[in-house]
RODO-2510 file (C-alpha; in nm, 4 decimals, decimal comma):
residues 393
     n   res          X          Y          Z
     1     m     3,1434    -0,8637     2,8866
     2     s     2,8433    -1,0934     2,8219
     3     s     2,6744    -1,1011     2,4839
     4     y     2,3948    -0,8825     2,6193
     5     q     2,4291    -0,5437     2,7816
     6     p     2,1989    -0,4160     3,0561
     7     l     1,9589    -0,1422     2,9552
     8     s     2,1058     0,0797     3,2271
     9     r     2,4473     0,0715     3,0572
    10     l     2,2959     0,1696     2,7235
    11     l     2,1040     0,4562     2,8851
    12     l     2,4197     0,5812     3,0585
    13     l     2,6220     0,5839     2,7357
    14     s     2,3370     0,7549     2,5515
    15     t     2,3219     1,0208     2,8236
    16     i     2,6963     1,0814     2,7934
    17     q     2,6538     1,1201     2,4161
    18     t     2,3859     1,3812     2,4775
    19     l     2,5907     1,5759     2,7324
    20     i     2,9159     1,5998     2,5335
    21     p     2,7963     1,8409     2,2604
    22     a     2,5816     2,0346     2,5083
    23     l     2,8770     2,0933     2,7410
    24     l     3,1123     2,1876     2,4580
    25     l     2,8498     2,4200     2,3149
    26     i     2,8473     2,6383     2,6266
    27     t     3,2126     2,6090     2,7361
    28     t     3,4237     2,6312     2,4187
    29     p     3,4713     2,8932     2,1445
    30     k     3,3368     2,8170     1,7995
    31     r     3,6636     2,6868     1,6498
    32     s     3,7980     2,5114     1,9567
    33     p     4,0063     2,1955     1,8894
    34     l     3,7997     2,0225     2,1579
    35     r     3,4969     2,0439     1,9323
    36     y     3,6809     1,8563     1,6570
    37     l     3,8188     1,5984     1,9008
    38     s     3,4719     1,5319     2,0377
    39     i     3,3568     1,3629     1,7150
    40     p     3,5975     1,0633     1,7249
    41     c     3,5329     1,0349     2,0994
    42     m     3,1590     1,0162     2,0385
    43     i     3,2074     0,7600     1,7614
    44     f     3,4036     0,5471     2,0097
    45     i     3,1240     0,5764     2,2667
    46     l     2,8728     0,4754     1,9987
    47     s     3,0807     0,1636     1,9289
    48     m     3,0514     0,0772     2,2991
    49     m     2,6733     0,0953     2,2667
    50     l     2,6638    -0,1639     1,9871
    51     h     2,5675    -0,4637     2,1994
    52     p     2,2189    -0,6162     2,2092
    53     v     1,9798    -0,5637     2,4975
    54     k     1,8110    -0,8863     2,6065
    55     t     1,4560    -0,7492     2,5872
    56     s     1,4198    -0,5242     2,2855
    57     c     1,2029    -0,2227     2,3592
    58     y     1,1340     0,1245     2,2280
    59     l     1,3483     0,2857     2,4984
    60     a     1,6507     0,0740     2,4030
    61     g     1,6110     0,1432     2,0324
    62     t     1,5565     0,5140     2,0884
    63     s     1,8604     0,5388     2,3158
    64     a     2,0796     0,3665     2,0585
    65     g     1,9457     0,5810     1,7759
    66     a     1,9999     0,8902     1,9897
    67     g     2,3662     0,7931     2,0220
    68     w     2,4065     0,8265     1,6444
    69     m     2,1906     1,1384     1,6245
    70     s     2,4024     1,3051     1,8957
    71     i     2,7039     1,2700     1,6663
    72     l     2,5152     1,4378     1,3818
    73     f     2,3929     1,7050     1,6243
    74     a     2,7529     1,7692     1,7305
    75     l     2,8673     1,7922     1,3683
    76     d     2,5908     2,0399     1,2943
    77     i     2,5976     2,2651     1,5991
    78     l     2,9690     2,2494     1,6855
    79     l     3,1359     2,2382     1,3424
    80     i     2,9127     2,2868     1,0374
    81     n     2,6981     2,5657     1,1829
    82     p     2,9039     2,6484     1,4930
    83     k     2,6925     2,8315     1,7482
    84     h     2,6560     2,8963     2,1155
    85     a     2,3363     2,7807     2,2840
    86     e     2,2101     3,1385     2,3176
    87     d     2,2122     3,1770     1,9384
    88     f     1,9098     2,9479     1,9167
    89     i     1,7308     2,9916     2,2488
    90     n     1,4950     3,2772     2,3231
    91     n     1,6966     3,5039     2,5523
    92     k     1,3872     3,5852     2,7585
    93     k     1,3968     3,2300     2,8914
    94     i     1,7478     3,2708     3,0323
    95     t     1,7098     3,4394     3,3700
    96     t     2,0687     3,3888     3,4814
    97     n     2,4072     3,3324     3,3207
    98     s     2,4973     3,0447     3,5519
    99     f     2,6497     2,7224     3,4212
   100     l     2,3340     2,5222     3,4957
   101     s     2,1158     2,7773     3,3188
   102     r     2,3328     2,7656     3,0076
   103     l     2,3469     2,3842     3,0196
   104     k     1,9673     2,3742     3,0422
   105     s     1,9467     2,5967     2,7337
   106     a     2,1857     2,3708     2,5417
   107     l     1,9904     2,0573     2,6378
   108     e     1,6666     2,2270     2,5339
   109     l     1,8229     2,2852     2,1945
   110     r     1,9133     1,9149     2,1722
   111     a     1,5609     1,8132     2,2715
   112     n     1,3996     2,0578     2,0276
   113     l     1,4611     1,8248     1,7342
   114     r     1,2501     2,0214     1,4879
   115     r     1,3918     2,3568     1,6068
   116     v     1,0386     2,4792     1,6772
   117     n     1,0174     2,8583     1,7229
   118     t     1,3811     2,9103     1,6207
   119     p     1,5359     3,0593     1,3039
   120     r     1,6138     2,7058     1,1809
   121     e     1,2663     2,5607     1,2244
   122     t     1,2243     2,2418     1,0208
   123     k     1,0077     2,2551     0,7089
   124     n     0,6600     2,1022     0,6943
   125     i     0,5911     2,1016     1,0685
   126     p     0,2161     2,0369     1,1055
   127     p    -0,0008     2,3103     1,2549
   128     f    -0,1600     2,2607     1,5946
   129     p    -0,4955     2,0758     1,5845
   130     k    -0,8104     2,2784     1,5190
   131     y    -0,9115     2,2107     1,8800
   132     y    -0,6445     2,4567     1,9950
   133     a    -0,7171     2,7061     1,7191
   134     k    -1,0710     2,7467     1,8514
   135     r    -0,9883     2,7567     2,2233
   136     g    -0,6260     2,8668     2,2518
   137     i    -0,3242     2,6681     2,3729
   138     t    -0,3322     2,6968     2,7507
   139     r    -0,1133     2,4796     2,9713
   140     g    -0,4081     2,3056     3,1371
   141     r    -0,5912     2,2399     2,8103
   142     f    -0,2735     2,1015     2,6513
   143     l    -0,2039     1,8690     2,9461
   144     v    -0,5573     1,7280     2,9565
   145     r    -0,5874     1,6648     2,5820
   146     e    -0,2416     1,5184     2,5274
   147     t    -0,2600     1,3011     2,8409
   148     v    -0,5940     1,1496     2,7390
   149     i    -0,4653     1,0771     2,3879
   150     a    -0,1419     0,9290     2,5283
   151     v    -0,3419     0,6940     2,7538
   152     w    -0,5530     0,5824     2,4557
   153     q    -0,2401     0,5243     2,2458
   154     y    -0,0845     0,3188     2,5269
   155     l    -0,3914     0,0940     2,5351
   156     v    -0,3789     0,0482     2,1571
   157     l    -0,0085    -0,0408     2,1674
   158     d    -0,0770    -0,2884     2,4471
   159     v    -0,3330    -0,4693     2,2303
   160     l    -0,1234    -0,4522     1,9126
   161     t     0,1573    -0,6731     2,0374
   162     v     0,4472    -0,7199     1,7988
   163     e     0,4076    -1,0970     1,8115
   164     l     0,0660    -1,0542     1,6541
   165     w     0,1468    -0,8172     1,3728
   166     i     0,4806    -0,9701     1,2772
   167     e     0,3605    -1,3329     1,2795
   168     r     0,0627    -1,2447     1,0641
   169     l     0,2544    -0,9904     0,8560
   170     i    -0,0309    -0,7466     0,8620
   171     t    -0,0412    -0,4971     0,5834
   172     t     0,2121    -0,2221     0,5329
   173     l    -0,0763     0,0208     0,5609
   174     v    -0,1316    -0,0734     0,9260
   175     a     0,2371    -0,1110     1,0112
   176     w     0,3454     0,2287     0,8772
   177     f     0,0339     0,4445     0,8915
   178     i    -0,1091     0,3255     1,2231
   179     v     0,1275     0,1289     1,4492
   180     s     0,4427     0,3314     1,3837
   181     r     0,2517     0,6570     1,4073
   182     i     0,0805     0,5681     1,7352
   183     l     0,4103     0,4447     1,8808
   184     s     0,5979     0,7632     1,7901
   185     e     0,3173     0,9936     1,9015
   186     f     0,2745     0,8150     2,2346
   187     y     0,6376     0,8631     2,3321
   188     y     0,6331     1,2195     2,1966
   189     r     0,3396     1,2989     2,4248
   190     s     0,5068     1,1124     2,7123
   191     f     0,7928     1,3609     2,6782
   192     a     0,5819     1,6704     2,6099
   193     v     0,3339     1,6342     2,8966
   194     p     0,5943     1,6266     3,1800
   195     c     0,7890     1,9128     3,0184
   196     v     0,4788     2,1322     3,0057
   197     a     0,3534     2,0184     3,3477
   198     l     0,6875     2,1057     3,5109
   199     r     0,6995     2,4363     3,3182
   200     v     1,0248     2,3381     3,1499
   201     e     0,8681     2,4147     2,8116
   202     s     0,5545     2,5882     2,6886
   203     p     0,2801     2,4058     2,4933
   204     e     0,3659     2,6143     2,1855
   205     n     0,6930     2,4215     2,1513
   206     f     0,5113     2,0904     2,0979
   207     p     0,3164     2,1093     1,7711
   208     t     0,1621     1,7967     1,6222
   209     l     0,4178     1,5280     1,5335
   210     f     0,2661     1,3896     1,2104
   211     n     0,0894     1,5595     0,9235
   212     k    -0,2279     1,4150     0,7717
   213     m    -0,2300     1,0889     0,5755
   214     v    -0,3691     1,2715     0,2722
   215     d    -0,0170     1,4073     0,2131
   216     a     0,1302     1,0579     0,1740
   217     y     0,0356     0,9954    -0,1904
   218     t     0,3997     1,0260    -0,3043
   219     l     0,7183     0,8941    -0,1455
   220     r     0,8377     1,2529    -0,1044
   221     g     0,5082     1,3419     0,0584
   222     f     0,5267     1,0381     0,2858
   223     w     0,8752     1,1164     0,4201
   224     g     0,8780     1,4934     0,3747
   225     k     0,5279     1,5875     0,4930
   226     f     0,3295     1,3061     0,6565
   227     w     0,6146     1,1465     0,8544
   228     h     0,7574     1,3181     1,1622
   229     q     1,0391     1,5613     1,0794
   230     t     1,2350     1,5201     1,4044
   231     l     1,5530     1,3969     1,2318
   232     r     1,5420     1,6216     0,9275
   233     t     1,7464     1,9164     1,0584
   234     n     2,0520     1,7116     1,1569
   235     f     2,0358     1,4890     0,8483
   236     t     2,0108     1,7785     0,6031
   237     a     2,2778     1,9839     0,7815
   238     v     2,5317     1,7057     0,7252
   239     s     2,4129     1,6166     0,3727
   240     n     2,4115     1,9818     0,2595
   241     f     2,7627     2,0283     0,3968
   242     l     2,8902     1,7231     0,2078
   243     t     2,7193     1,8007    -0,1237
   244     r     2,7708     2,1771    -0,1354
   245     d     3,0849     2,2477     0,0677
   246     i     3,2894     1,9277     0,0281
   247     l     3,1796     1,7974    -0,3145
   248     n     3,0941     2,1477    -0,4389
   249     l     2,8044     2,0188    -0,6492
   250     p     2,6161     2,2867    -0,8446
   251     k     2,2861     2,3989    -0,6950
   252     p     2,0253     2,3600    -0,8203
   253     s     2,1045     2,0462    -1,0179
   254     l     1,9723     1,6918    -1,0396
   255     l     2,3085     1,5587    -0,9227
   256     e     2,3051     1,7741    -0,6087
   257     r     1,9405     1,6973    -0,5442
   258     y     1,9644     1,3189    -0,5601
   259     t     2,3041     1,3049    -0,3875
   260     n     2,1474     1,4969    -0,1004
   261     v     1,8543     1,2563    -0,0888
   262     f     2,0901     0,9570    -0,0994
   263     l     2,3002     1,0913     0,1894
   264     v     1,9958     1,1678     0,4048
   265     f     1,8617     0,8137     0,3663
   266     c     2,2120     0,6739     0,4178
   267     l     2,2390     0,8575     0,7513
   268     s     1,8934     0,7300     0,8458
   269     g     1,9929     0,3772     0,7457
   270     i     2,3000     0,3894     0,9708
   271     m     2,0843     0,4993     1,2630
   272     h     1,8451     0,2088     1,2091
   273     v     2,1341    -0,0387     1,1780
   274     v     2,2462     0,0792     1,5230
   275     i     1,8927     0,0221     1,6515
   276     d     1,8879    -0,3264     1,4944
   277     v     2,2164    -0,4227     1,6619
   278     v     2,0812    -0,3219     2,0035
   279     s     1,7671    -0,5210     1,9176
   280     n     1,9786    -0,8373     1,8759
   281     i     1,9926    -0,8240     1,4952
   282     p     2,3556    -0,8448     1,3727
   283     v     2,4788    -0,5922     1,1172
   284     r     2,5111    -0,8592     0,8472
   285     e     2,1432    -0,9545     0,8924
   286     s     2,0020    -0,6038     0,9207
   287     g     1,7981    -0,4930     0,6232
   288     a     1,7958    -0,1285     0,7308
   289     m     2,0471     0,0014     0,4755
   290     r     1,8800    -0,1810     0,1851
   291     f     1,5414    -0,0517     0,2942
   292     f     1,6338     0,3144     0,3333
   293     l     1,8688     0,3292     0,0343
   294     s     1,5887     0,2031    -0,1886
   295     f     1,4036     0,5331    -0,1489
   296     p     1,6401     0,7531    -0,3545
   297     f     1,5705     0,5201    -0,6471
   298     g     1,1994     0,5323    -0,5661
   299     y     1,2194     0,9112    -0,5753
   300     m     1,3810     0,8975    -0,9203
   301     i     1,1057     0,6724    -1,0547
   302     e     0,8417     0,8939    -0,8991
   303     d     0,9929     1,2185    -1,0282
   304     g     1,0279     1,0712    -1,3767
   305     v     0,6657     0,9571    -1,3895
   306     q     0,5404     1,2927    -1,2591
   307     a     0,7520     1,4858    -1,5109
   308     g     0,6235     1,2655    -1,7933
   309     w     0,2641     1,3093    -1,6780
   310     r     0,3001     1,6882    -1,6672
   311     k     0,4508     1,6831    -2,0157
   312     l     0,1588     1,4792    -2,1499
   313     q    -0,0881     1,7262    -2,0028
   314     g     0,1037     2,0245    -2,1344
   315     s    -0,0115     2,3588    -1,9984
   316     k    -0,3007     2,1982    -1,8139
   317     k    -0,0767     2,0648    -1,5399
   318     k     0,2159     2,2454    -1,3814
   319     a     0,4538     2,1425    -1,1044
   320     g     0,3124     2,2288    -0,7642
   321     t    -0,0513     2,2127    -0,8775
   322     e    -0,2854     2,0419    -0,6315
   323     a    -0,3396     1,6767    -0,7278
   324     e    -0,6838     1,5450    -0,8197
   325     w    -0,8464     1,2895    -0,5892
   326     w    -0,7859     1,0046    -0,8363
   327     e    -0,4195     1,1042    -0,8715
   328     r    -0,3887     1,0889    -0,4931
   329     a    -0,5554     0,7463    -0,4911
   330     i    -0,3140     0,6080    -0,7522
   331     g    -0,0232     0,7682    -0,5702
   332     f    -0,1306     0,6175    -0,2384
   333     v    -0,1381     0,2705    -0,3961
   334     w     0,2137     0,3364    -0,5309
   335     v     0,3444     0,4409    -0,1883
   336     v     0,1916     0,1437    -0,0058
   337     g     0,3137    -0,0927    -0,2783
   338     f     0,6689     0,0418    -0,2652
   339     l     0,6744     0,0252     0,1154
   340     t     0,5449    -0,3320     0,1067
   341     v     0,8064    -0,4550    -0,1416
   342     t     1,0931    -0,2931     0,0498
   343     f     0,9695    -0,3425     0,4072
   344     v     0,9046    -0,7182     0,4015
   345     p     1,2771    -0,8079     0,3583
   346     y     1,3637    -0,5431     0,6203
   347     s     1,1269    -0,7020     0,8735
   348     e     1,2344    -1,0650     0,8139
   349     p     1,5206    -1,0701     1,0707
   350     m     1,2726    -0,9655     1,3415
   351     q     1,0828    -1,2922     1,2959
   352     k     1,3722    -1,5322     1,3541
   353     g     1,3524    -1,5614     1,7306
   354     p     1,1573    -1,4506     2,0395
   355     e     1,4585    -1,2504     2,1629
   356     r     1,4125    -1,0171     1,8671
   357     l     1,0483    -0,9374     1,9304
   358     f     0,9962    -0,5693     1,9970
   359     v     0,8173    -0,4821     2,3217
   360     l     0,5875    -0,1883     2,2536
   361     v     0,4892    -0,1201     2,6159
   362     s     0,6844    -0,1915     2,9333
   363     w     0,3825    -0,2938     3,1426
   364     s     0,0788    -0,4693     2,9976
   365     i    -0,2673    -0,3676     3,1149
   366     v    -0,4144    -0,6436     2,8954
   367     k    -0,2521    -0,9093     3,1150
   368     v    -0,4205    -0,7587     3,4218
   369     i    -0,7773    -0,6844     3,3096
   370     g    -0,8035    -0,8781     2,9832
   371     v    -0,8154    -0,7877     2,6165
   372     k    -1,1951    -0,7465     2,6003
   373     l    -1,2064    -0,4790     2,8694
   374     v    -0,9080    -0,2983     2,7205
   375     g    -1,0757    -0,3144     2,3798
   376     g    -1,3857    -0,1540     2,5282
   377     l    -1,1744     0,1209     2,6837
   378     i    -1,0059     0,1837     2,3483
   379     v    -1,3426     0,2317     2,1785
   380     g    -1,4831     0,4455     2,4599
   381     v    -1,1816     0,6721     2,4991
   382     g    -1,1456     0,6914     2,1202
   383     v    -1,5013     0,8238     2,0874
   384     l    -1,4307     1,0718     2,3692
   385     i    -1,1222     1,1986     2,1866
   386     m    -1,3081     1,2436     1,8579
   387     v    -1,6057     1,4220     2,0172
   388     v    -1,4365     1,6339     2,2850
   389     f    -1,0812     1,6870     2,1601
   390     g    -1,1278     1,6703     1,7848
   391     g    -0,8986     1,3814     1,6937
   392     e    -0,7414     1,4194     1,3495
   393     v    -0,5854     1,1721     1,1047
***
């Protein structure tokens, strides 16, 4: 085949990866040999996905990353914690025992990345915005608010082209706390709004994606609270299995704790290497593994400093005590500094050619009506969101 693969091929392979564990979940017993055989088959399919797409875009990267996450999902739900779909889905939603109904339930489980409203709900899921707390989460109210915010986020992404922020190497603060957040939230809302509109899911199953920036004053707080937790369940299921069941490390212990952290970031690094390959960045040039595997060491430094600080303060400061504003400020500088030092080498391969530039939006409104008018819309709609819908950061 040619050096590039069509996006349609990547989407097809990603869809197959998604369907395999869902089908096995509803058609095979918990210890079926087919469940074990599915893992090498899915690894082979993932290898077929490892070809660059000519125009790198969020959909291509997400599809490639989903290919890796489907393998972890299969390991978790078919082997490590073997279940049937009905074990995790509210039985009231299943009106018939037909094959399609059970397949729908299994696919809902796959799409419910944070296991919202299930026994295995991911930790640190943000609460719904105060706007809903005051008025209630009705379908119509959810659709209006999330659609308006999604439109605003699309306009922002259209203005913040990757050529601009990579060529100028804008600050890590903007790259991680603004651009990445808006990008993730836009596509999250683009998935949530149709699901709620078509009555496939209820609004209650789509809580806020990110927590508040005030939680990001430590590396643990950045990844464990502020950042979206959509990958956490599958990562920790595999890492816990390896550390506790395979390696039999004592719990609790520092060895088990940091081995778990290392494995989680290793799994995340592999996923981002896959995304880099599809984005026309060869494995040997990808900085994903170096970037993500730097965080376990960052955690160790951070934990050591915090333990030393608590010891200096004696009984005045205990673990878990709310941090003072100046401690948060120092911590925020530490987080941004660490991200800057580690992210710049990670981002370098993206700057080596126009074929590696990441397309944030598939169709540009800026090219049609101009950047000034779009900028005015961003300000106007942004004010509307803050006043009417209670935008939160």
